[in-house]
N, C-alpha and C positions, 0 to 999 in steps of 0.2 A: 097884531098877532102876538100872542105870548111867546116869551123866549123858550127855545127847545129845552127839553129835559136832557140832562147829562149824567151818566153814571161816573161819578167823580172819584176815579181811583186809577192807578197805573194798571191797566188790563193784564199785564203780565203777573202782577200780584193776584188779581182776580182769578186767573187761571189756575193758581195754587190753592187760593183760599176758598173760592167758590165752587169751582167745577169738580174739585176732587176733596172737598173738605170733610164730608161726612160719608160714613159707609153704610148706614141703614135708615130705613123710613122712620122708625120710632124717634131716633136722635134728631132728624129733621123736624118732625112734628113737634117735638118738645121745644125746639127753638122758636117755632111759630107760636105755640101756646104760651111760652115765657113772654114773648112780645105782647101778647094779649093781657097777660097779667100786668106788665108794666104800663099797659094803656088803660089800666083800671077797668077792664071788662069784667062783667059778672057772669058772662056766658060765652063759651067757645063751642062751635059745632065743627066737627071733623066728618066729612062724609066721603065715601068712595063711590063714584059713578062710572057705569059702563060707558065706553066710548069706542064703539066699533069692536075691534079685537083687543084694543087697549083699554086703559082705565084712566080716569082723572081723580084728582084729590082736591076737595075744596076744604079750606080752613077759614072759617068766618067768626068775627067776634063783634060784641056790642060796646067795644071800648071807645076811647075819645076820638079815634080816627085821625086823619092828617088832612091838612089844607095844603095849598100849592107850596107854601114855604117849607112846611114840615116834610113833605115828599122830596123836596130838593135837598133840604139840609140834614134831615135825620135818615130818610130811607135810602136815598141815592148817594149819600156820602158814606162811604165805607170807612169804618174806624171812628165814627161818631161816638163819643163817650158821654153817654147821658148823665152818668153820675157826677161829672164835673161841671154841669150846668144846672140852672135853676134850683129845684129842691134837692137835686143830687141823689142822695141815698134813698129817697122815698118818692113814691109816685105822688103827683100834685093832688089828685082827688081823694083817694082812700088812704093815702099814707103807708102803702105797702112797701116792703123792702125791695128795691129794684133788682131784678134778676140779670138783666143785660149789663154788660161792661165794655167789651171790646168793640162793639158795633159791627160785628161781621157775621153774627148768627143768621141774619136774614138772608145771607148769600147761600146758606145751606140748601136752599130749594133748588139751585142750579146743579147740585151734584145728583139729583135724582130725576129732574124733569128738563125737557129740551125747551119747552116754553112755559112761561109763568105769567099770569095775568093779575095784576094788582088793581083792586078796586077799593076806594076808600072815600070816607066822608066824615068831615068834622061838623059839629053842630053850627047851624046858621050859615053853612057854605054849600056850594054845589059839590056833586060827587065828582071824583077824578079816577081816571082809568089809564093805565099804561101797560105795555107788554114787553117782556124780557125774553129775548130769542137767543138761546145758547149758540145756535149755529152762526148767527150774525155777530154775536159777541166774539167768537173765535175768529171770524173773519177780520174783525176790527183789531184783534191782537195781532194777527199775521201781518196786516197791512200798517200796524202802528198808528191807527186812527182812533178817535174817541167814539164811543158807542152812545147813540142818542135813542132811548126807548121811545117808540111811537106812542101817541095819544090814541086811545080807542074808546069806544062807546061802552057803557055799562049795560050789560044784557038785562032783559026782563026778569030772568031767574034769579038775579042778585038783588035782593032787597037790603039795603044798608041801614034802613030805619033813620033815626035822627043822627046817629054817628056809628061809625064802626069801620072795620076793614075786613075784606075778603080776598084771599089769594087762591087762584085756581091754578094747580099743577097739571099740566097737560103733556101729552106726548112722553109719557114716563119711560125710563130706561128699563131694558128687559128684565134685569134682576129685580126691579122694584115691584113689578106686577106679582111676582112669586111671594113677596113678603106680605102682601095685603091680605093676609088670611084671618082665620078666627081668632088668632091670638093678639090682633092689633089693639083691641080694648084693653087687655090686661098689660100689654107692652107700654101703652101710654099711661095707664093707671100707675104703673110701677115707677114712673120717672118724676112723680110729683107727690109731695106731701101736703100741698095747699089745696087740693080739690076739696071743695066743701059746698055748703049752701050759698056761700058768699062768692064762690068761683067755681061755677059748674062747667064741666066739660062733657060734651055729648059726642058719641061716636056712632055715625049712622042712625041718629035719632034716639039712641038709648044713652041715658045719663050714666057716667062712670061713677062707681061707688067704692067705698073701702073694700067691699068683697071682691071687686073685679081684680084686685091685686093677686088674689088667690095664693096668699102666703100662709095665713094663719092657720087654715085647715090642714096644712101639712106638717105643722110643728108638734113635736113631742114635749120639748123642753126649751125654755127661753130665758135669757137674761135682759132685763129691762133696764134702760138708763134714763136718767133725768125725769122730766115731767111727762114722758111718754105714757098715755093711759093704758093700764092693764085691761081696760074694757075692749081695747081693740083685739084681744085674744078671745075666742069663743070659750064657753065655760067648760068645754070638754078637755081643754088642755090639762095634761097631767101636772106639769110643773112650770110655773111663771115666777121668776124670782126678780125682785127689785133690787138692783145693784145700788148701794149707797155712794160708791166712788164712781163719778162720771167725768172728772177732769183728767186731761191727758198730760198737763204739765205740773211741775211742783208748785208753782205760785198759784194755781187754780184759776188762771186767766181763761184758758181755753177749755170748754166743756162740750159734751156730746149729749145727744138724746136719741132715743130709738131702741133698737133690740139686736141681739144676735141669738139665733136659735139653732135647734137640731132636729132633724126629722128622723123618723124611726127607720126608714128604708131609703137607701141613697137613690133607688130608681125613681122615687117620687119627685126628685129635683129635675128630672128630664121631661121637658114638654116639647114634643116635636123636635125641632132643631135647636131649641133653647135648653141651656143648662143653667139652673138656677143655683148651682153650688157656687155662691159668690156673696160678698157683702158689698152692697152699694153704699157710696158716700154721697149725701145730698148736702147742698149749701143753698141757703135762702129758698128752701122748699122745693128744689129741683135737683135731679141726679147730676153730680158733677164729675163722678168717677164711678164706672159701672161695677168694677170689681177690685177692691183693694188687695184681695188675695193673689192677684197676679203679680203684685210687688214682692211676694215671697211665697214660698210653699212650706208651711209649718208641717212638720212630719206627723204622722199618726193617721190611722184609718178614719178617725172622726172627721177629718177635713172633707170627706167625701159626703158628709151629712150636714155640713154647715150652711146656713143661709142668714142673711142679715141685712139690716138697713140702719145706717147711722147718719144723723144730721150733725154736720160740722160746720156751723156758719162762720167759725173763725177762719176757715180757708178762704173765705171771700169778703174780707173786711174792706170796705171802700178807702179807709185811711191808710191801709197797708199795702205793700206791694201786691200787685196781681200776679198769682203764681199759677193761674190756670194756663193750659196750653192753648194754641190758636184754635184748635177745634172745640174748646170748652168740655173736652171729654177726659181730661187728665190733668195732673199738677206736676209743677217741677218737684220732683221727688227728693231733691237735696235740701229743700227749704225746711228750716227749723220746725215749722208748724206741721208739714206733712210728715217729717221724721218722728215727731212726738205722737202723732196719731197712729202711725204705723206701729210703733213700739207698744202703745196702749192696746190696739187691737191683738197684737201678738201675745201679750200677757192675758188678755181676756180669752183668747183661744185655748191657751193652756189651762186656765181656770175652768173653762167649759169642758175640756176633756176630763179633768179630775171630777168634776161634779157628775158628769154623765156617767162615768165609771162607778161612782159611789152610788148613785141612783139605780143604775142597772143592777149592782150587786144586791142592793136591798130588795128591788123588785124581783130579782131572781130567786132570793131566798123565799119571798112570799109565794111565788109560783110554785116553787119546789116543795114548799111546805103543805101545799093543798094535797099532796099525796101523803096520807098518814104515815106509811112506813119511812119515807124520806124525812118527814118531819122529826119523827122519833130518832132516827139515825143522826140527823144534824144536831139535835139537842143534846145527844150523848157525846159529842165532841167537846174538846176543851182547848183553850189557848190558841196558839198560832195555827194548829190543825183546823179549828173552826173558822178562823179568819181566811185561811186558804180555801176552804170549802165554800165559804161565802163568795170569794171571787170566782170560784168554779162556776157556781149557780149564776153569778152575773154574766159570765162569758157565755154560757149555755143560753141565757135569755137574749144575748144579742145575736148569736149565730143560728139557733135552732129555726129551721125552715117550716116544719110541720109538727104534728103529734108524734108520729113515729120517730122522727129525728130527735126530738127532744127526749123521748124516753131512752132512746139508744144512748144518748150522751149522759143522762142521768145514771144509767146502769154502768157504763164504763167509768164514770166518775166515782161511784161508790166503791167499785172493785179497786181502782187505782189508789184511793185513799186508805182503804183497808190494808192494801199491800204496803204502803209507805209507813202506815202507823205501826204494822207489824215490825218492820225493819228498825223503827225507832225504838221499840220495846226490846229488841234483841240485846241492846246495851245493858238491860237489867241483868243478863247472864253473867256479866262480869263480876257482880256481887253475889253469885250463887253459892250457897253453902247449905249444909245439911238441914238448916232451920227453915229454908224457904224453897224447898224443891217443888211446892205446888206452883211457883212462877214458871218453872220450866214446863210443867204439865200443861199450864194454861196457854204457854206460847206454842207448844206443839199442837194443841187444840185448835188455836186461831189459825195456824199455818194450814193445817188440814181443811179448815173451813174455806180459806181463801182459795187454796189449790182446787178444792172440789168446785167451787163457784166458777173459777176460771175455766176448768175443764168442761164444766157443764155449758158454759156460754160457747166454748170451742166446738163442742159436740153439736149444739144446736145449729151453729153456723155451717159445719160439715153437712149435717143432715139436710139443711136448706139446699145446699149445692147438689147434693145427691138426688133430692126430690126433683129439682130443676132438669137435671140430666134425664130423669126417668119420665118426664111428662112429654110424651109424644115427640121425642127428639128423633130426627131422621138418622138411620143406622150409619150412613156414610158420615154424618156430622159427628156422631158419637165416636166413631173410630178415630177421626181427626182429633177430637178432644182428648181422648185417652192417649193417643200417640204423643201429643204435645206435653201432657200434664202427668202422666202416670209415674214417671221416674222421680218427680219432685214432690209428689203427693202420694207417698206410699200408704197413707191412712185409708186410701180407697180399697187397698188389698187386705189390709188388717188393721183394726182400730189401735193396736198396740204398737204399730210401726208409724213413727213420726218423721224423724230426720235421718237421712243417710250419714253414716259415721265412717266410711272407708277411708283409708289413708290414700293420698294422691299417688304415692309410689306404687302401691299395690294396685290401685285402680288402673293406672297406666299400663302396668305389667299384664294384668288380666285382660285389658282391652287389646293389647297387641296380640296376645295368645289367641283371643276370640277371632280377631281379624284373619290370623292365619288359617284357622279352622274353616272361616266363612269363605275364604278364597278357594277352598276345595270343593265347595257346594256346586251342584249342577246349575245351569241357568234357570231351570224350573224352580228349583229350590230357592234360588236368590230372589226370584220374582214373587215367591210366596211369603217372603219375610219383609216386614216393615223396619224392625230394629231389634237388637238384642243388647242388653246391658248387664253389668254386675253392680249390685247394691249391697251394703251391709247395713243392717238395721236391727236394733234390740238384740245384739249378740249373734244374729243369724246372718249367714252369707247366702244372698238370694240372686238367682239368675232369672231375668225377666225377658221373655221373648214375645214380641208382637208379631202375629200373623195377619196377613191381609184377610179382610172379612170376605172376600170373594173366593178364597182358596180353602179347599177342604183336604185335609191330609189324614192318613190312617194312624191308628195307635202305634203300630209297629214302627212306621216311618218316622214318626214324631219321636219315639223313644230312642230310635237309632241316633237321630240328629243330636238331640239334646243330651244324650248320655255322653257324647264327645265333649261337650262343654262342661258338664259336671265333673268328669274326670280331670279335665284340664284345670279346672278351678281348684280342685282338691290338691293337685300337684303344687300349683302356685302357693296355696295356703301352707303346705308342709315346708316349702323352701322359705317362707316368710315367718315361720313359727307362729302362725295364726290358729287360734282355736275356734270352735263353733261348727254347728251343723250347716249343711248345705241343702238348699231347696231350689227347684226350678219351677216357675210359674209360666204357663204358655197361654196368652190371651188370644183367643180365636174368635171368628164371627159367628158361624153357625154350628159349631161343634165338630167332632171328628167324623170322617167318612163312614167308620164302622160302628157308630153309635145308632144302630138301627132301631133298637128298642130299649127299654129300661134295663133288662137283664144283660145285654151286651155291653151297655154303657157301664154298668156296675162292674163288670169283669174287667173292662178296660181301665177304669179309674183304680181298681185295686191293683192291677199290674203296674200301672204308672206310679202309684203310690209306693210301691215297693223299690222303685228307682228314684224316689223323693221328687217326683214330677207331679205337679197339680195343673190341670187343664181347666180354664175358666172362660166362658163366653162373655162378650161385651155386656150384653143384657144381664147376664148372671152375676157379673161383677157389681153392677149398680144395685140389683135386688139384694145381694148378700151384704153389701155395705149399708144399705138403708136398714136392713133388718138388725145388723149388729148395733148400729148407733141407736135405733129406736129401743132396743132391748136394754141398752145402757141408761137411757133416759128414764125408761120405766122402773129400772132398779134403783134409780136415784130419787125416788119419791120422798124418802126421809131426808129432806134437805136441811143444810145448815142455816144459821142465822142470816147469812149474807144472802144466800140464794133466795131466801124467803122474801127479802127486801127487794131483790131484783124481780122476782114474780109479781109482787104487788105493784111495782112500777109498770111492769108490762100490761097488767090487766086493768090499771087504773083507768076510769073513764069519768073523770070529774070535770070541774069548771075551768081547769088550768088552760086547756087548749080551746 
């Protein structure tokens, strides 16, 4: 009877290295695929099979397989360092660079499966099969015994051919089942750069190809290093730049190949639970560090758009110290080689940011110039102003979300630049004399043009607000909106009224006086009022009283109430030596109670006007405001140069968007 198989390792070490070594399924599969590479396999099949409510994973290769001695010495001896024996750095059959080094990657299977079945066959030998049971391994650890994997039979559904190895991962841990999703193919594909016709990997029967990595279709711009083929990028890529410098140290000993790129939208880097905003580092054709960006966070919005893959074989040189961590998923970051790589990537990210900004500026100008009026305006600029406008268009090109957004940004950009340009030209007035008065005339003309354009934009914005308020809005809602906003948006009452300008002292004094008058109102009168305020605007002193929409009051009662406030305000103004006329505006819901017909309403309004009182219903307020602003826009048909540019931007319907 042959000698028992023994897992040759201190099992307490196994408890740390195997059972908790890896955190995700793709990392485990990568270790097993790397073993197949080292075994000179030309094909690896990964399949996920249903097993009741659970699943099982089968990884099979057609490599050299193992005989009895290999299984004992290489597989069951944890820490077996293949590179220090035999051909060392290369596989014996195909001369491939060996991926394995520490001899512990095979234990990764124990971190995701409770039972692992190993089936293997070397040419001209009989198949061998053993079972690894995590529960029994843990029992051996607790009792400080050795663990002897039992020999099992090779099932009929496992065909090892002339040679090869198959591992069946069964009784998977709960978190593993959830990760066996549609992204498994591309997660495996992204961990290797050696997958090719000479080393094929299949997942559930479908061969993994370069396209499964699903990187290049996302890229807008990329820097390419070393002999990495540009043909890997599809032809619709806007920018692919070959970088001449690909060495990370001054002596040129350490070099990289691969790419670092940018996507147009950061959202495209999110795939389910996976975030592709990272730069993976590969060594010997396999991912050795999933994201070097984790070692620092370079400032700048562009880092949300970065994706990359760099091959740095110098991090895993057989003749140099091994700087990979136990899990083979990171490096000792204080090592000189890693430090130099990190500094190289940091500089390349800064270069990438500058290039992206430059290209976005150029692209932004091209897009903006598709609008004839904008093109003509841009070409009229000179020097630093033109350079700044170019940056503006670049910024708009990056943040515009749709057609309307882009047009709005263009319009505000043109207005802002014209305003700044005018301020710069004001310096010319310092040299003003009798011989160049035309300079002043031109400056005043430009100022009129700018102010008219700004006000035109403001008017359109106000009119949009008014229209929304008038479109089937509930009367109770309208009352609430007017109550909250009328005092800070006096332009709803009169287009010439913009900002209140009363002094705090006078406002407080008037407010106190109004409160004293209000305290003497009857309970019914108090319930009928929402608010009363004093405002000064455009040289006029205005009392604004809000009545509840549900309350109707007669002209006489209203006049009696409001007149008290008018007289009180006039007294306060005299004491403060303030000039200006006084007007009271009462906003009501459905008109006054004695407005029975047109004739009585006209008589009421005439009597109120004599007392400087104006009564306006909520709906009438909106109608009058809309009419006033529409009238202004109609009168402004003879627009200046700037407004004509803005109108052309608004009406443009070309290929830009």
